[in-house]
N, C-alpha and C positions, 0 to 999 in steps of 0.2 A: 881543890879547892881550899885547903887549909893553906897554903902560901898565900893565895890573896885574900883572906881572911886576915892573914899578920899584917900584909902589907895596910890593908883598908886604916884599920885601927889608929896608926898612928896619924895619917893624913886626916882625919876624921878629927883629931884631937890638934890638930895644927892648923885646920881650918877654923875650927871653933875658938881657938886661942887667939887668931889674928880677927877673929870678928871681935871679941873680948877687947881687944889691943885697941881698935878701930873707936869703939862706944867708948870706952875711956879715955879716947884722943880728943873727944867729940868730934869725929869727922864722919860721913857720909859714904854709904858704898853703892854700887849699880847692884840689881836686882832685890834691894831689901824687900821689894813684897811678892817674891816671885812665887812663895809658897803661902803668904796669908791675903795673899789679895791679886793675883797673877792677871787683871785684867785694865789695874789702873790706868797704866797709859792709854790702851784702848778706849778708853773712860774720857779721860780728859783732852784725846785728842779729839773725840766725837764734838765735845761741848764748843772745841776753839774754832773748828769745823766749820760748826751750826753760826755760832756768833759772827765769823768770816763770812758766808753766805749772805747774811741780813745785813752786814757792812761791815767790808773790806778796810775800814776804817779802826776798828774799835781795837781788834786784837793787837796789834801792834802797843797798843800802850799798856799788853801785859808785861813788856818785855823794861817799861819802864817803872811799873810796880815792883818789878821784881827789885831793879836795882833801889829803890826807894825804900823799899821793904830792909833787904840786906845792910843798907849803911845806918840804919837806925835799931840797935840792939842785935844785928844779925838777921838772918834768914829765916822769922821763925813767925812771920806772919799777921804779924803787930800791926802791918798795913789796913789790914783787913776788919778791924775790929770797928765797929758802928758805935757813937756814945758821943755825950760831951765830952772835950778834953782829949780826945783819942787821937790818935799818928793821923788818923784821916782825915781829922779838921784840921790840921796845922794847913798854913799858906801852900806851901811847898807842895801839896798833897790834893789840894782841893779841887784840881784841872785832871786827875787821873781819872781815866775810864777802863770798865773793864771789869770792876768786880763781880756782875752779874753773870760770867762767863763761868768763875770759881765759884761761885754759888751754885751753877748747873752741875758742876761736876760732881761738886763735895754730895750734894742732894743724890745723884747715881750711885757715887760711892758708898754712900750709908746706906740704901737701900742693900746692894750686891754685899759690900765689906762692912760691917756695922764697924764703929770706932776703931777703926786700924788705919786709916792712910789721913795723917795731916793735911791741915790747909797749906802749910809751908810746901810741904811737897808738889801739890797740886799746882802753887802759883810756880814754883820753879818749872816744873814737868810743862806746863802753858805757855810760859816763856819760851820756853824752846818751841813749841809746836806753831807759836805765832812766828816765828822766825821761817820756820820749813815753810807754812803756806805763801810766805811774800817770796820765797825764792830760792832762801839760802837753802846752799846744797851739801851742808856738813851735816847730817842728823847725828850730833853728838848724844852718845848713853848718859843719864841724867841721874849722878847718883843722887841715894834718896834712903830716908832715915831720919829728917828732923821731926820736930817735936815741934808744937806750936806754943809760943811764947804767954805767959801769965800777966803781961805789962803794955800798954798801948796808952802813950805820952804826945802829948803834941808839943811840949816841951821839950822831949829827947831830939827832936827832927833839926834843930839848930845847927848841927853842924853836917847836913847835906849837903853836897854840892849844890852850889847856887847856880843858875842862867847868869849871874856876871862875875861871876868868882874868876881872878886872876890866874894863868897859870900855876904858879907859886902855890897860891893856896889849894889849885883843885890836886896837885901831886905830892902836898901835906895830906890832903883828906885822903885821899888814894892810900898814901903810904899809913896812914894809921888802922889803917883797914888791913894791912898785908898785902896789898896789890902795888903794882910797879908803876913808872909810868909807862911803858907798851900797856899795860893794862888799862889805864887812864883814856889812852889816844883811841884802841881798841873798842872799848866799849861805851867810849863818846859815837865811833860810827853805826852804835845802834840809832841814831837820829838820821839814818837812813831810812827809816819808817818813820812815817807817821806826822803828827801836827803840833803846832804851838800857839798857844792864844797870843792875840796882837797885845795883852798886858804884858807878858815876859819879854817883847823887845822893842816895843813902840818907842822907847825913849831912844833908842840906838836912832830913828830916826827923824828927831825934831830937837832935841835936848842932851845932848851926848854930854854927861860928865857938866853939865849944867853951863854950856857953850853957846845957847840956843843955836846950836849947828848939828847936822848929822854924824855920827861915826865915821871918820876919814876912810877906814878899810874895810866900809861896804863900798861895790863896784856902784859907779854911779846910774848904770842901766837897771841895775836892781833894785838901788833905792828907789829909782820910781816907781817899779813894779809894788816893791813894800808899802811905800807909801799910799797907792791907790787900794791895795787890798786892807791897810790898816791907816785910815787918816787920819788925821790930829782930831781926838775926842772923840773920834767916832767908837765903832763897838769895840769893847777892850776881849769880851771874851770869844769874837770871829778867829778862826784856828784857821793858819797858815801852813801849808808843807813845809818840814825843817829840811827837806832835799828837794827842790823845786823840781818835777818832772818823774820823780820818781817816788812819792812819800810811801806807795804799797809795794815797792820790789828794793829786797834785799839787797843790795850790790856797792860800789865803790866810788859810787857819783857824790857823795856827801863827801869824801877828801878831794874830789876835783871841785867841787863848789867850795871848797876853805879855798881852793888855790886860786880861784876866780873872783874871791871876795863875797861869795855868795853865803856864806856860812849864816842863817838868822839868828840864831843866839849868840850874843856876846862870848859863854863861855866855850863854842864852840870855836868862832871865828880867831881866837885869838891865840889857838893851839899854831896856827898856821904860822903866828908870830916869833913863836920862840924857835929858837934854834933845834931843840934836842926834839920837841913835838912834832916839829915840822919832819923833820927828818924821818921820822917815824910816820908818819901820813905819805909821805913820798914813797917809802917802800911800800905801802900798800898800793900806791898808783903806778908803782914798776918805772918810776925815773932809773936813766940810765946813770950807769955807776955806782948802782945802791944796791944791796942785797934787798931780792926784793922778798916780802911778805905775804902770804896768803891772806885774805883776810876771812873767810868760811874757817880758814881751821883755826885762827889766832882767836876769834870772835867764840866757836866752841871753846877753846881754853881755857878763856879769861872770865867766859861765864862758869865753868865749874869750878876754877879759883873763887870767884867773887861768892858764888852760890856754899861753900863751903864758912862763909867770914860770921866766927860767934854764932855757928850753929849749936843748937840744943838737940842732945840725942839722948837715949838711954831711959832715964828716969826723969829727966831734967824734963820742965813743962806738960805739957797736956798734949791729948789729942781731941780737938773740936769736934764735938756734932755739929754745931753751925760756924761757919768760918766768922761770922761775923759777929760772935760773942764768945765770950768765957763760957764754961761748963759751970 
């Protein structure tokens, strides 16, 4: 017994030291709530599943919400704050959906583990679970330990990747967050899920770059389809599948649609027009002569990488009692 006691002591301090280093470096870790709130993942998963049963089109929006959160002041749930001038009110975020799912999970977690689980971690877990419900086969472990931010300003959203950004701008914006070009193409693949409003792409159908003509990169047959869905002067808030025929399935058809000129957003379709980003998309499609990439696996890796962008940990920020308001 004495031998085991001596062996365990340095191991304990090694683990403690590693945990302190992780917090000092502003990193997250898997199992952060293992003792403080062991049911956290089950509770979040239940909230996402309930929302999916009610409307399968809503949970995919959580991936987009997580993306929009992480790209503005880091993954700190600042996107969830409600009120005048908050990130939530900024033009790029007004069409986001799924806030009620995060609120439902938070309400239950506050009942079970009051003051323990951050809204930022709830959003990270919920984004993963929405992918799983849509058929993503890689159940990746979500590192947790984020704290909620104390600032949420609409003005800070100006550098969010936009629906009309050219490739070089997209690459720069990702690089500024420590993410590479493969992360860009991989995370853009999240558009295999969900929908977009006519508002954000109809300019491509009628007056692209003030030419009074459509975007020439759009497949002609698909142009007719999109014009029928989004007639000129029609309802700009009507929602259209970003991945035609597969908006509720997590698969590689998004990349196949880019190849066919059927990307709905300009920022998506231009990925096929650039040699570097096109090659990465082709690797997800298993094009002969290129080393293949497995979308599920790479998506999980990129989500974890993005989920550590400018995170707040330790004594930074706070643990909100309500996700839509600062304490």
